[in-house]
PDBQT receptor file of N, H, CA, C and O in Angstrom, charges set to zero:
ATOM      1  N   MET A   1       8.503 -18.916 -15.132  1.00  0.00    +0.000 N 
ATOM      2  CA  MET A   1       7.721 -17.844 -15.496  1.00  0.00    +0.000 C 
ATOM      3  C   MET A   1       8.651 -16.937 -16.331  1.00  0.00    +0.000 C 
ATOM      4  O   MET A   1       9.787 -16.658 -15.950  1.00  0.00    +0.000 OA
ATOM      5  N   PHE A   2       8.118 -16.490 -17.487  1.00  0.00    +0.000 N 
ATOM      6  H   PHE A   2       7.194 -16.717 -17.797  1.00  0.00    +0.000 HD
ATOM      7  CA  PHE A   2       8.869 -15.542 -18.169  1.00  0.00    +0.000 C 
ATOM      8  C   PHE A   2       8.298 -14.111 -18.313  1.00  0.00    +0.000 C 
ATOM      9  O   PHE A   2       7.115 -13.899 -18.579  1.00  0.00    +0.000 OA
ATOM     10  N   GLU A   3       9.302 -13.061 -18.101  1.00  0.00    +0.000 N 
ATOM     11  H   GLU A   3      10.263 -13.233 -17.885  1.00  0.00    +0.000 HD
ATOM     12  CA  GLU A   3       8.908 -11.753 -18.179  1.00  0.00    +0.000 C 
ATOM     13  C   GLU A   3       9.649 -11.325 -19.523  1.00  0.00    +0.000 C 
ATOM     14  O   GLU A   3      10.867 -11.432 -19.668  1.00  0.00    +0.000 OA
ATOM     15  N   ILE A   4       8.750 -10.812 -20.521  1.00  0.00    +0.000 N 
ATOM     16  H   ILE A   4       7.761 -10.725 -20.404  1.00  0.00    +0.000 HD
ATOM     17  CA  ILE A   4       9.438 -10.465 -21.780  1.00  0.00    +0.000 C 
ATOM     18  C   ILE A   4       9.319  -9.149 -22.018  1.00  0.00    +0.000 C 
ATOM     19  O   ILE A   4       8.259  -8.557 -22.222  1.00  0.00    +0.000 OA
ATOM     20  N   GLY A   5      10.673  -8.569 -21.988  1.00  0.00    +0.000 N 
ATOM     21  H   GLY A   5      11.534  -9.050 -21.822  1.00  0.00    +0.000 HD
ATOM     22  CA  GLY A   5      10.853  -6.997 -22.309  1.00  0.00    +0.000 C 
ATOM     23  C   GLY A   5      11.064  -6.850 -23.778  1.00  0.00    +0.000 C 
ATOM     24  O   GLY A   5      11.076  -7.806 -24.554  1.00  0.00    +0.000 OA
ATOM     25  N   SER A   6      11.238  -5.550 -24.134  1.00  0.00    +0.000 N 
ATOM     26  H   SER A   6      11.228  -4.774 -23.504  1.00  0.00    +0.000 HD
ATOM     27  CA  SER A   6      11.721  -5.329 -25.495  1.00  0.00    +0.000 C 
ATOM     28  C   SER A   6      12.974  -5.759 -25.878  1.00  0.00    +0.000 C 
ATOM     29  O   SER A   6      13.166  -6.075 -27.052  1.00  0.00    +0.000 OA
ATOM     30  N   LYS A   7      13.930  -5.823 -24.985  1.00  0.00    +0.000 N 
ATOM     31  H   LYS A   7      13.774  -5.566 -24.032  1.00  0.00    +0.000 HD
ATOM     32  CA  LYS A   7      15.325  -6.188 -25.203  1.00  0.00    +0.000 C 
ATOM     33  C   LYS A   7      15.784  -7.421 -24.361  1.00  0.00    +0.000 C 
ATOM     34  O   LYS A   7      16.713  -8.079 -24.831  1.00  0.00    +0.000 OA
ATOM     35  N   ARG A   8      15.285  -7.778 -23.269  1.00  0.00    +0.000 N 
ATOM     36  H   ARG A   8      14.531  -7.244 -22.887  1.00  0.00    +0.000 HD
ATOM     37  CA  ARG A   8      15.614  -8.849 -22.551  1.00  0.00    +0.000 C 
ATOM     38  C   ARG A   8      14.334  -9.658 -22.009  1.00  0.00    +0.000 C 
ATOM     39  O   ARG A   8      13.211  -9.153 -21.980  1.00  0.00    +0.000 OA
ATOM     40  N   THR A   9      14.600 -10.867 -21.617  1.00  0.00    +0.000 N 
ATOM     41  H   THR A   9      15.512 -11.276 -21.641  1.00  0.00    +0.000 HD
ATOM     42  CA  THR A   9      13.602 -11.628 -21.025  1.00  0.00    +0.000 C 
ATOM     43  C   THR A   9      14.103 -12.289 -19.722  1.00  0.00    +0.000 C 
ATOM     44  O   THR A   9      15.226 -12.781 -19.617  1.00  0.00    +0.000 OA
ATOM     45  N   PHE A  10      13.256 -12.262 -18.820  1.00  0.00    +0.000 N 
ATOM     46  H   PHE A  10      12.343 -11.862 -18.905  1.00  0.00    +0.000 HD
ATOM     47  CA  PHE A  10      13.564 -12.784 -17.481  1.00  0.00    +0.000 C 
ATOM     48  C   PHE A  10      12.966 -14.109 -17.182  1.00  0.00    +0.000 C 
ATOM     49  O   PHE A  10      11.753 -14.282 -17.297  1.00  0.00    +0.000 OA
ATOM     50  N   ALA A  11      13.788 -15.066 -16.797  1.00  0.00    +0.000 N 
ATOM     51  H   ALA A  11      14.773 -14.926 -16.703  1.00  0.00    +0.000 HD
ATOM     52  CA  ALA A  11      13.318 -16.400 -16.278  1.00  0.00    +0.000 C 
ATOM     53  C   ALA A  11      13.263 -16.483 -14.800  1.00  0.00    +0.000 C 
ATOM     54  O   ALA A  11      14.232 -16.107 -14.140  1.00  0.00    +0.000 OA
ATOM     55  N   SER A  12      12.195 -16.952 -14.236  1.00  0.00    +0.000 N 
ATOM     56  H   SER A  12      11.409 -17.258 -14.772  1.00  0.00    +0.000 HD
ATOM     57  CA  SER A  12      12.054 -17.036 -12.799  1.00  0.00    +0.000 C 
ATOM     58  C   SER A  12      11.512 -18.368 -12.341  1.00  0.00    +0.000 C 
ATOM     59  O   SER A  12      10.634 -18.992 -12.938  1.00  0.00    +0.000 OA
ATOM     60  N   ALA A  13      12.131 -18.761 -11.193  1.00  0.00    +0.000 N 
ATOM     61  H   ALA A  13      12.844 -18.254 -10.708  1.00  0.00    +0.000 HD
ATOM     62  CA  ALA A  13      11.621 -20.180 -10.791  1.00  0.00    +0.000 C 
ATOM     63  C   ALA A  13      10.741 -19.787  -9.699  1.00  0.00    +0.000 C 
ATOM     64  O   ALA A  13      11.228 -19.357  -8.654  1.00  0.00    +0.000 OA
ATOM     65  N   ILE A  14       9.453 -19.905  -9.862  1.00  0.00    +0.000 N 
ATOM     66  H   ILE A  14       9.058 -20.255 -10.711  1.00  0.00    +0.000 HD
ATOM     67  CA  ILE A  14       8.413 -19.509  -8.928  1.00  0.00    +0.000 C 
ATOM     68  C   ILE A  14       8.427 -20.210  -7.494  1.00  0.00    +0.000 C 
ATOM     69  O   ILE A  14       8.037 -19.613  -6.491  1.00  0.00    +0.000 OA
ATOM     70  N   ASP A  15       8.884 -21.462  -7.470  1.00  0.00    +0.000 N 
ATOM     71  H   ASP A  15       9.202 -21.948  -8.285  1.00  0.00    +0.000 HD
ATOM     72  CA  ASP A  15       9.053 -22.143  -6.220  1.00  0.00    +0.000 C 
ATOM     73  C   ASP A  15      10.248 -21.735  -5.437  1.00  0.00    +0.000 C 
ATOM     74  O   ASP A  15      10.379 -22.058  -4.256  1.00  0.00    +0.000 OA
ATOM     75  N   TRP A  16      11.176 -20.984  -6.129  1.00  0.00    +0.000 N 
ATOM     76  H   TRP A  16      11.069 -20.721  -7.088  1.00  0.00    +0.000 HD
ATOM     77  CA  TRP A  16      12.360 -20.588  -5.371  1.00  0.00    +0.000 C 
ATOM     78  C   TRP A  16      12.508 -19.055  -5.559  1.00  0.00    +0.000 C 
ATOM     79  O   TRP A  16      13.035 -18.618  -6.582  1.00  0.00    +0.000 OA
ATOM     80  N   PRO A  17      12.089 -18.307  -4.669  1.00  0.00    +0.000 N 
ATOM     81  CA  PRO A  17      11.839 -16.932  -4.619  1.00  0.00    +0.000 C 
ATOM     82  C   PRO A  17      13.517 -16.352  -4.794  1.00  0.00    +0.000 C 
ATOM     83  O   PRO A  17      14.441 -16.760  -4.090  1.00  0.00    +0.000 OA
ATOM     84  N   GLY A  18      13.636 -15.449  -5.755  1.00  0.00    +0.000 N 
ATOM     85  H   GLY A  18      12.885 -15.118  -6.327  1.00  0.00    +0.000 HD
ATOM     86  CA  GLY A  18      15.055 -14.722  -5.842  1.00  0.00    +0.000 C 
ATOM     87  C   GLY A  18      15.874 -15.690  -6.986  1.00  0.00    +0.000 C 
ATOM     88  O   GLY A  18      16.961 -15.353  -7.453  1.00  0.00    +0.000 OA
ATOM     89  N   TRP A  19      15.259 -16.788  -7.310  1.00  0.00    +0.000 N 
ATOM     90  H   TRP A  19      14.375 -17.062  -6.931  1.00  0.00    +0.000 HD
ATOM     91  CA  TRP A  19      16.260 -17.402  -8.350  1.00  0.00    +0.000 C 
ATOM     92  C   TRP A  19      15.663 -17.102  -9.856  1.00  0.00    +0.000 C 
ATOM     93  O   TRP A  19      14.843 -17.810 -10.441  1.00  0.00    +0.000 OA
ATOM     94  N   CYS A  20      16.257 -15.903 -10.340  1.00  0.00    +0.000 N 
ATOM     95  H   CYS A  20      16.923 -15.328  -9.864  1.00  0.00    +0.000 HD
ATOM     96  CA  CYS A  20      15.768 -15.420 -11.715  1.00  0.00    +0.000 C 
ATOM     97  C   CYS A  20      17.013 -14.842 -12.424  1.00  0.00    +0.000 C 
ATOM     98  O   CYS A  20      17.917 -14.339 -11.757  1.00  0.00    +0.000 OA
ATOM     99  N   ARG A  21      17.055 -14.899 -13.558  1.00  0.00    +0.000 N 
ATOM    100  H   ARG A  21      16.320 -15.308 -14.099  1.00  0.00    +0.000 HD
ATOM    101  CA  ARG A  21      18.170 -14.522 -14.582  1.00  0.00    +0.000 C 
ATOM    102  C   ARG A  21      17.572 -13.942 -15.866  1.00  0.00    +0.000 C 
ATOM    103  O   ARG A  21      16.420 -14.249 -16.173  1.00  0.00    +0.000 OA
ATOM    104  N   ALA A  22      18.212 -13.218 -16.539  1.00  0.00    +0.000 N 
ATOM    105  H   ALA A  22      19.148 -12.969 -16.289  1.00  0.00    +0.000 HD
ATOM    106  CA  ALA A  22      17.899 -12.539 -17.747  1.00  0.00    +0.000 C 
ATOM    107  C   ALA A  22      18.746 -13.073 -19.069  1.00  0.00    +0.000 C 
ATOM    108  O   ALA A  22      19.826 -13.649 -18.936  1.00  0.00    +0.000 OA
ATOM    109  N   GLY A  23      18.256 -12.869 -20.107  1.00  0.00    +0.000 N 
ATOM    110  H   GLY A  23      17.379 -12.401 -20.215  1.00  0.00    +0.000 HD
ATOM    111  CA  GLY A  23      18.837 -13.183 -21.420  1.00  0.00    +0.000 C 
ATOM    112  C   GLY A  23      18.169 -12.461 -22.487  1.00  0.00    +0.000 C 
ATOM    113  O   GLY A  23      17.122 -11.851 -22.273  1.00  0.00    +0.000 OA
ATOM    114  N   LYS A  24      18.743 -12.501 -23.665  1.00  0.00    +0.000 N 
ATOM    115  H   LYS A  24      19.594 -12.997 -23.840  1.00  0.00    +0.000 HD
ATOM    116  CA  LYS A  24      18.225 -12.030 -24.747  1.00  0.00    +0.000 C 
ATOM    117  C   LYS A  24      17.260 -13.119 -25.522  1.00  0.00    +0.000 C 
ATOM    118  O   LYS A  24      17.608 -13.770 -26.507  1.00  0.00    +0.000 OA
ATOM    119  N   GLY A  25      15.943 -13.182 -24.858  1.00  0.00    +0.000 N 
ATOM    120  H   GLY A  25      15.660 -12.653 -24.058  1.00  0.00    +0.000 HD
ATOM    121  CA  GLY A  25      15.198 -14.364 -25.402  1.00  0.00    +0.000 C 
ATOM    122  C   GLY A  25      14.939 -15.451 -24.417  1.00  0.00    +0.000 C 
ATOM    123  O   GLY A  25      15.706 -15.593 -23.465  1.00  0.00    +0.000 OA
ATOM    124  N   GLN A  26      13.814 -16.296 -24.601  1.00  0.00    +0.000 N 
ATOM    125  H   GLN A  26      13.191 -16.180 -25.375  1.00  0.00    +0.000 HD
ATOM    126  CA  GLN A  26      13.642 -17.209 -23.602  1.00  0.00    +0.000 C 
ATOM    127  C   GLN A  26      14.645 -18.299 -23.327  1.00  0.00    +0.000 C 
ATOM    128  O   GLN A  26      14.956 -18.662 -22.193  1.00  0.00    +0.000 OA
ATOM    129  N   GLU A  27      15.104 -18.769 -24.392  1.00  0.00    +0.000 N 
ATOM    130  H   GLU A  27      14.851 -18.474 -25.313  1.00  0.00    +0.000 HD
ATOM    131  CA  GLU A  27      16.094 -19.840 -24.245  1.00  0.00    +0.000 C 
ATOM    132  C   GLU A  27      17.467 -19.397 -23.534  1.00  0.00    +0.000 C 
ATOM    133  O   GLU A  27      18.114 -20.125 -22.782  1.00  0.00    +0.000 OA
ATOM    134  N   LEU A  28      17.774 -18.196 -23.865  1.00  0.00    +0.000 N 
ATOM    135  H   LEU A  28      17.248 -17.604 -24.476  1.00  0.00    +0.000 HD
ATOM    136  CA  LEU A  28      19.016 -17.716 -23.173  1.00  0.00    +0.000 C 
ATOM    137  C   LEU A  28      18.811 -17.272 -21.596  1.00  0.00    +0.000 C 
ATOM    138  O   LEU A  28      19.703 -17.311 -20.748  1.00  0.00    +0.000 OA
ATOM    139  N   ALA A  29      17.551 -16.874 -21.396  1.00  0.00    +0.000 N 
ATOM    140  H   ALA A  29      16.827 -16.842 -22.085  1.00  0.00    +0.000 HD
ATOM    141  CA  ALA A  29      17.256 -16.598 -20.096  1.00  0.00    +0.000 C 
ATOM    142  C   ALA A  29      16.985 -17.850 -19.208  1.00  0.00    +0.000 C 
ATOM    143  O   ALA A  29      17.142 -17.755 -17.991  1.00  0.00    +0.000 OA
ATOM    144  N   LEU A  30      16.625 -18.897 -19.717  1.00  0.00    +0.000 N 
ATOM    145  H   LEU A  30      16.497 -18.974 -20.706  1.00  0.00    +0.000 HD
ATOM    146  CA  LEU A  30      16.297 -20.065 -19.107  1.00  0.00    +0.000 C 
ATOM    147  C   LEU A  30      17.872 -20.756 -18.854  1.00  0.00    +0.000 C 
ATOM    148  O   LEU A  30      18.207 -21.083 -17.715  1.00  0.00    +0.000 OA
ATOM    149  N   GLN A  31      18.551 -20.891 -19.723  1.00  0.00    +0.000 N 
ATOM    150  H   GLN A  31      18.279 -20.626 -20.648  1.00  0.00    +0.000 HD
ATOM    151  CA  GLN A  31      19.842 -21.203 -19.781  1.00  0.00    +0.000 C 
ATOM    152  C   GLN A  31      20.767 -20.608 -18.727  1.00  0.00    +0.000 C 
ATOM    153  O   GLN A  31      21.522 -21.267 -18.011  1.00  0.00    +0.000 OA
ATOM    154  N   ALA A  32      20.620 -19.298 -18.715  1.00  0.00    +0.000 N 
ATOM    155  H   ALA A  32      20.007 -18.763 -19.296  1.00  0.00    +0.000 HD
ATOM    156  CA  ALA A  32      21.267 -18.351 -17.467  1.00  0.00    +0.000 C 
ATOM    157  C   ALA A  32      20.760 -18.833 -16.272  1.00  0.00    +0.000 C 
ATOM    158  O   ALA A  32      21.544 -19.019 -15.341  1.00  0.00    +0.000 OA
ATOM    159  N   LEU A  33      19.400 -19.100 -16.121  1.00  0.00    +0.000 N 
ATOM    160  H   LEU A  33      18.763 -18.949 -16.877  1.00  0.00    +0.000 HD
ATOM    161  CA  LEU A  33      18.890 -19.515 -14.760  1.00  0.00    +0.000 C 
ATOM    162  C   LEU A  33      19.524 -20.972 -14.497  1.00  0.00    +0.000 C 
ATOM    163  O   LEU A  33      19.903 -21.244 -13.358  1.00  0.00    +0.000 OA
ATOM    164  N   ILE A  34      19.631 -21.813 -15.430  1.00  0.00    +0.000 N 
ATOM    165  H   ILE A  34      19.323 -21.592 -16.355  1.00  0.00    +0.000 HD
ATOM    166  CA  ILE A  34      19.971 -23.088 -15.020  1.00  0.00    +0.000 C 
ATOM    167  C   ILE A  34      21.659 -22.960 -14.471  1.00  0.00    +0.000 C 
ATOM    168  O   ILE A  34      22.136 -23.496 -13.470  1.00  0.00    +0.000 OA
ATOM    169  N   ASP A  35      22.333 -22.108 -15.434  1.00  0.00    +0.000 N 
ATOM    170  H   ASP A  35      21.945 -21.673 -16.247  1.00  0.00    +0.000 HD
ATOM    171  CA  ASP A  35      23.665 -21.934 -15.064  1.00  0.00    +0.000 C 
ATOM    172  C   ASP A  35      24.027 -21.265 -13.800  1.00  0.00    +0.000 C 
ATOM    173  O   ASP A  35      25.175 -21.334 -13.361  1.00  0.00    +0.000 OA
ATOM    174  N   TYR A  36      23.018 -20.574 -13.159  1.00  0.00    +0.000 N 
ATOM    175  H   TYR A  36      22.085 -20.517 -13.516  1.00  0.00    +0.000 HD
ATOM    176  CA  TYR A  36      23.162 -19.735 -12.043  1.00  0.00    +0.000 C 
ATOM    177  C   TYR A  36      22.812 -20.805 -10.663  1.00  0.00    +0.000 C 
ATOM    178  O   TYR A  36      22.979 -20.462  -9.493  1.00  0.00    +0.000 OA
ATOM    179  N   ALA A  37      22.358 -21.997 -11.054  1.00  0.00    +0.000 N 
ATOM    180  H   ALA A  37      22.222 -22.276 -12.004  1.00  0.00    +0.000 HD
ATOM    181  CA  ALA A  37      21.781 -22.934  -9.951  1.00  0.00    +0.000 C 
ATOM    182  C   ALA A  37      22.848 -23.116  -8.847  1.00  0.00    +0.000 C 
ATOM    183  O   ALA A  37      22.495 -22.971  -7.677  1.00  0.00    +0.000 OA
ATOM    184  N   PRO A  38      24.116 -23.421  -9.138  1.00  0.00    +0.000 N 
ATOM    185  CA  PRO A  38      25.014 -23.753  -8.181  1.00  0.00    +0.000 C 
ATOM    186  C   PRO A  38      25.232 -22.593  -7.079  1.00  0.00    +0.000 C 
ATOM    187  O   PRO A  38      25.456 -22.799  -5.886  1.00  0.00    +0.000 OA
ATOM    188  N   ARG A  39      25.120 -21.281  -7.735  1.00  0.00    +0.000 N 
ATOM    189  H   ARG A  39      24.939 -21.115  -8.705  1.00  0.00    +0.000 HD
ATOM    190  CA  ARG A  39      25.284 -20.002  -6.872  1.00  0.00    +0.000 C 
ATOM    191  C   ARG A  39      24.059 -19.802  -6.069  1.00  0.00    +0.000 C 
ATOM    192  O   ARG A  39      24.188 -19.251  -4.976  1.00  0.00    +0.000 OA
ATOM    193  N   TYR A  40      22.874 -20.179  -6.470  1.00  0.00    +0.000 N 
ATOM    194  H   TYR A  40      22.769 -20.627  -7.358  1.00  0.00    +0.000 HD
ATOM    195  CA  TYR A  40      21.769 -19.989  -5.949  1.00  0.00    +0.000 C 
ATOM    196  C   TYR A  40      21.498 -21.154  -4.837  1.00  0.00    +0.000 C 
ATOM    197  O   TYR A  40      20.658 -20.953  -3.959  1.00  0.00    +0.000 OA
ATOM    198  N   ALA A  41      22.193 -22.318  -4.893  1.00  0.00    +0.000 N 
ATOM    199  H   ALA A  41      22.875 -22.482  -5.606  1.00  0.00    +0.000 HD
ATOM    200  CA  ALA A  41      22.213 -23.432  -4.047  1.00  0.00    +0.000 C 
ATOM    201  C   ALA A  41      22.909 -22.995  -2.771  1.00  0.00    +0.000 C 
ATOM    202  O   ALA A  41      22.535 -23.388  -1.666  1.00  0.00    +0.000 OA
ATOM    203  N   VAL A  42      24.032 -22.092  -2.973  1.00  0.00    +0.000 N 
ATOM    204  H   VAL A  42      24.336 -21.773  -3.871  1.00  0.00    +0.000 HD
ATOM    205  CA  VAL A  42      24.880 -21.718  -1.746  1.00  0.00    +0.000 C 
ATOM    206  C   VAL A  42      23.983 -20.653  -0.938  1.00  0.00    +0.000 C 
ATOM    207  O   VAL A  42      24.109 -20.563   0.283  1.00  0.00    +0.000 OA
ATOM    208  N   VAL A  43      23.220 -19.980  -1.535  1.00  0.00    +0.000 N 
ATOM    209  H   VAL A  43      23.118 -20.054  -2.527  1.00  0.00    +0.000 HD
ATOM    210  CA  VAL A  43      22.300 -18.960  -0.807  1.00  0.00    +0.000 C 
ATOM    211  C   VAL A  43      21.262 -19.792  -0.018  1.00  0.00    +0.000 C 
ATOM    212  O   VAL A  43      20.987 -19.597   1.166  1.00  0.00    +0.000 OA
ATOM    213  N   ALA A  44      20.762 -20.664  -0.744  1.00  0.00    +0.000 N 
ATOM    214  H   ALA A  44      20.985 -20.823  -1.705  1.00  0.00    +0.000 HD
ATOM    215  CA  ALA A  44      19.603 -21.508  -0.171  1.00  0.00    +0.000 C 
ATOM    216  C   ALA A  44      20.296 -22.337   1.150  1.00  0.00    +0.000 C 
ATOM    217  O   ALA A  44      19.783 -22.390   2.268  1.00  0.00    +0.000 OA
ATOM    218  N   LYS A  45      21.466 -22.912   0.787  1.00  0.00    +0.000 N 
ATOM    219  H   LYS A  45      21.882 -22.868  -0.121  1.00  0.00    +0.000 HD
ATOM    220  CA  LYS A  45      22.126 -23.637   1.994  1.00  0.00    +0.000 C 
ATOM    221  C   LYS A  45      22.301 -22.774   3.192  1.00  0.00    +0.000 C 
ATOM    222  O   LYS A  45      21.914 -23.098   4.315  1.00  0.00    +0.000 OA
ATOM    223  N   THR A  46      22.955 -21.566   2.874  1.00  0.00    +0.000 N 
ATOM    224  H   THR A  46      23.269 -21.304   1.961  1.00  0.00    +0.000 HD
ATOM    225  CA  THR A  46      23.102 -20.529   3.938  1.00  0.00    +0.000 C 
ATOM    226  C   THR A  46      21.729 -20.178   4.788  1.00  0.00    +0.000 C 
ATOM    227  O   THR A  46      21.734 -19.855   5.976  1.00  0.00    +0.000 OA
ATOM    228  N   ALA A  47      20.600 -20.296   3.992  1.00  0.00    +0.000 N 
ATOM    229  H   ALA A  47      20.596 -20.558   3.027  1.00  0.00    +0.000 HD
ATOM    230  CA  ALA A  47      19.404 -19.910   4.594  1.00  0.00    +0.000 C 
ATOM    231  C   ALA A  47      18.854 -21.287   5.341  1.00  0.00    +0.000 C 
ATOM    232  O   ALA A  47      17.867 -21.242   6.076  1.00  0.00    +0.000 OA
ATOM    233  N   GLY A  48      19.491 -22.361   5.118  1.00  0.00    +0.000 N 
ATOM    234  H   GLY A  48      20.292 -22.398   4.521  1.00  0.00    +0.000 HD
ATOM    235  CA  GLY A  48      18.991 -23.537   5.796  1.00  0.00    +0.000 C 
ATOM    236  C   GLY A  48      17.915 -24.193   5.155  1.00  0.00    +0.000 C 
ATOM    237  O   GLY A  48      17.092 -24.897   5.741  1.00  0.00    +0.000 OA
ATOM    238  N   VAL A  49      17.935 -23.927   3.823  1.00  0.00    +0.000 N 
ATOM    239  H   VAL A  49      18.604 -23.355   3.348  1.00  0.00    +0.000 HD
ATOM    240  CA  VAL A  49      16.728 -24.527   2.921  1.00  0.00    +0.000 C 
ATOM    241  C   VAL A  49      17.532 -25.581   1.947  1.00  0.00    +0.000 C 
ATOM    242  O   VAL A  49      18.478 -25.215   1.249  1.00  0.00    +0.000 OA
ATOM    243  N   PRO A  50      17.129 -26.699   1.976  1.00  0.00    +0.000 N 
ATOM    244  CA  PRO A  50      17.749 -27.630   1.007  1.00  0.00    +0.000 C 
ATOM    245  C   PRO A  50      17.307 -27.307  -0.388  1.00  0.00    +0.000 C 
ATOM    246  O   PRO A  50      16.130 -27.090  -0.678  1.00  0.00    +0.000 OA
ATOM    247  N   PHE A  51      18.294 -27.286  -1.231  1.00  0.00    +0.000 N 
ATOM    248  H   PHE A  51      19.250 -27.462  -0.995  1.00  0.00    +0.000 HD
ATOM    249  CA  PHE A  51      18.063 -26.888  -2.804  1.00  0.00    +0.000 C 
ATOM    250  C   PHE A  51      18.434 -28.325  -3.531  1.00  0.00    +0.000 C 
ATOM    251  O   PHE A  51      19.537 -28.841  -3.353  1.00  0.00    +0.000 OA
ATOM    252  N   PRO A  52      17.506 -28.876  -4.294  1.00  0.00    +0.000 N 
ATOM    253  CA  PRO A  52      17.897 -30.126  -5.008  1.00  0.00    +0.000 C 
ATOM    254  C   PRO A  52      18.650 -29.926  -6.316  1.00  0.00    +0.000 C 
ATOM    255  O   PRO A  52      18.198 -30.224  -7.422  1.00  0.00    +0.000 OA
ATOM    256  N   LEU A  53      19.742 -29.437  -6.098  1.00  0.00    +0.000 N 
ATOM    257  H   LEU A  53      20.109 -29.195  -5.200  1.00  0.00    +0.000 HD
ATOM    258  CA  LEU A  53      20.734 -29.079  -7.272  1.00  0.00    +0.000 C 
ATOM    259  C   LEU A  53      20.668 -30.284  -8.475  1.00  0.00    +0.000 C 
ATOM    260  O   LEU A  53      20.965 -31.456  -8.244  1.00  0.00    +0.000 OA
ATOM    261  N   GLY A  54      20.258 -29.816  -9.698  1.00  0.00    +0.000 N 
ATOM    262  H   GLY A  54      20.016 -28.864  -9.886  1.00  0.00    +0.000 HD
ATOM    263  CA  GLY A  54      20.226 -30.815 -10.694  1.00  0.00    +0.000 C 
ATOM    264  C   GLY A  54      19.199 -31.677 -10.698  1.00  0.00    +0.000 C 
ATOM    265  O   GLY A  54      19.212 -32.585 -11.528  1.00  0.00    +0.000 OA
ATOM    266  N   ARG A  55      18.195 -31.566  -9.841  1.00  0.00    +0.000 N 
ATOM    267  H   ARG A  55      18.183 -30.828  -9.166  1.00  0.00    +0.000 HD
ATOM    268  CA  ARG A  55      16.993 -32.312  -9.728  1.00  0.00    +0.000 C 
ATOM    269  C   ARG A  55      15.723 -31.836  -9.912  1.00  0.00    +0.000 C 
ATOM    270  O   ARG A  55      14.760 -32.252  -9.268  1.00  0.00    +0.000 OA
ATOM    271  N   TRP A  56      15.651 -30.790 -10.948  1.00  0.00    +0.000 N 
ATOM    272  H   TRP A  56      16.434 -30.452 -11.471  1.00  0.00    +0.000 HD
ATOM    273  CA  TRP A  56      14.467 -30.179 -11.206  1.00  0.00    +0.000 C 
ATOM    274  C   TRP A  56      14.069 -30.103 -12.606  1.00  0.00    +0.000 C 
ATOM    275  O   TRP A  56      14.843 -30.398 -13.517  1.00  0.00    +0.000 OA
ATOM    276  N   SER A  57      12.776 -29.679 -12.803  1.00  0.00    +0.000 N 
ATOM    277  H   SER A  57      12.148 -29.440 -12.063  1.00  0.00    +0.000 HD
ATOM    278  CA  SER A  57      12.311 -29.560 -14.216  1.00  0.00    +0.000 C 
ATOM    279  C   SER A  57      11.669 -28.254 -14.237  1.00  0.00    +0.000 C 
ATOM    280  O   SER A  57      11.174 -27.764 -13.222  1.00  0.00    +0.000 OA
ATOM    281  N   PHE A  58      11.668 -27.659 -15.418  1.00  0.00    +0.000 N 
ATOM    282  H   PHE A  58      12.070 -28.057 -16.242  1.00  0.00    +0.000 HD
ATOM    283  CA  PHE A  58      11.079 -26.320 -15.497  1.00  0.00    +0.000 C 
ATOM    284  C   PHE A  58       9.707 -26.359 -16.401  1.00  0.00    +0.000 C 
ATOM    285  O   PHE A  58       9.748 -26.847 -17.530  1.00  0.00    +0.000 OA
ATOM    286  N   ASP A  59       8.607 -25.876 -15.910  1.00  0.00    +0.000 N 
ATOM    287  H   ASP A  59       8.574 -25.480 -14.992  1.00  0.00    +0.000 HD
ATOM    288  CA  ASP A  59       7.453 -25.817 -16.766  1.00  0.00    +0.000 C 
ATOM    289  C   ASP A  59       7.042 -24.405 -16.979  1.00  0.00    +0.000 C 
ATOM    290  O   ASP A  59       6.786 -23.606 -16.078  1.00  0.00    +0.000 OA
ATOM    291  N   ASP A  60       7.001 -24.168 -18.277  1.00  0.00    +0.000 N 
ATOM    292  H   ASP A  60       7.209 -24.817 -19.009  1.00  0.00    +0.000 HD
ATOM    293  CA  ASP A  60       6.509 -22.660 -18.706  1.00  0.00    +0.000 C 
ATOM    294  C   ASP A  60       5.071 -22.287 -18.353  1.00  0.00    +0.000 C 
ATOM    295  O   ASP A  60       4.169 -22.576 -19.139  1.00  0.00    +0.000 OA
ATOM    296  N   VAL A  61       4.838 -21.698 -17.277  1.00  0.00    +0.000 N 
ATOM    297  H   VAL A  61       5.571 -21.463 -16.639  1.00  0.00    +0.000 HD
ATOM    298  CA  VAL A  61       3.694 -21.545 -16.701  1.00  0.00    +0.000 C 
ATOM    299  C   VAL A  61       2.943 -20.135 -17.101  1.00  0.00    +0.000 C 
ATOM    300  O   VAL A  61       1.718 -20.017 -17.131  1.00  0.00    +0.000 OA
ATOM    301  N   ASP A  62       3.755 -19.225 -17.364  1.00  0.00    +0.000 N 
ATOM    302  H   ASP A  62       4.750 -19.321 -17.340  1.00  0.00    +0.000 HD
ATOM    303  CA  ASP A  62       3.190 -17.938 -17.564  1.00  0.00    +0.000 C 
ATOM    304  C   ASP A  62       4.154 -16.974 -18.359  1.00  0.00    +0.000 C 
ATOM    305  O   ASP A  62       5.371 -17.146 -18.292  1.00  0.00    +0.000 OA
ATOM    306  N   HIS A  63       3.691 -16.123 -18.990  1.00  0.00    +0.000 N 
ATOM    307  H   HIS A  63       2.702 -15.984 -19.044  1.00  0.00    +0.000 HD
ATOM    308  CA  HIS A  63       4.476 -15.051 -19.779  1.00  0.00    +0.000 C 
ATOM    309  C   HIS A  63       3.926 -13.664 -19.420  1.00  0.00    +0.000 C 
ATOM    310  O   HIS A  63       2.720 -13.427 -19.488  1.00  0.00    +0.000 OA
ATOM    311  N   LEU A  64       4.757 -12.828 -19.070  1.00  0.00    +0.000 N 
ATOM    312  H   LEU A  64       5.737 -13.021 -19.015  1.00  0.00    +0.000 HD
ATOM    313  CA  LEU A  64       4.226 -11.390 -18.625  1.00  0.00    +0.000 C 
ATOM    314  C   LEU A  64       4.976 -10.453 -19.627  1.00  0.00    +0.000 C 
ATOM    315  O   LEU A  64       6.172 -10.656 -19.838  1.00  0.00    +0.000 OA
ATOM    316  N   ARG A  65       4.418  -9.594 -20.153  1.00  0.00    +0.000 N 
ATOM    317  H   ARG A  65       3.447  -9.429 -19.982  1.00  0.00    +0.000 HD
ATOM    318  CA  ARG A  65       4.954  -8.556 -20.955  1.00  0.00    +0.000 C 
ATOM    319  C   ARG A  65       5.430  -7.449 -20.182  1.00  0.00    +0.000 C 
ATOM    320  O   ARG A  65       4.653  -6.879 -19.416  1.00  0.00    +0.000 OA
ATOM    321  N   GLY A  66       6.794  -7.029 -20.312  1.00  0.00    +0.000 N 
ATOM    322  H   GLY A  66       7.426  -7.492 -20.934  1.00  0.00    +0.000 HD
ATOM    323  CA  GLY A  66       7.326  -6.091 -19.439  1.00  0.00    +0.000 C 
ATOM    324  C   GLY A  66       7.569  -4.720 -20.073  1.00  0.00    +0.000 C 
ATOM    325  O   GLY A  66       8.039  -3.803 -19.400  1.00  0.00    +0.000 OA
TER     326      GLY A  66
């Protein structure tokens, strides 16, 4: 899901609460989300939730104006 603001866009993984990142535009926000995956995996592991690092795909399901 993308939340599009006037200066920044936020990309969020709906199936993984808390995994979201921002960038200047959709592509940069999505890249930031992907780059953050290893750090998010540590949090998921600490919570006892298996995180399929590197085995996911993203579908653009919604855009929200912020």
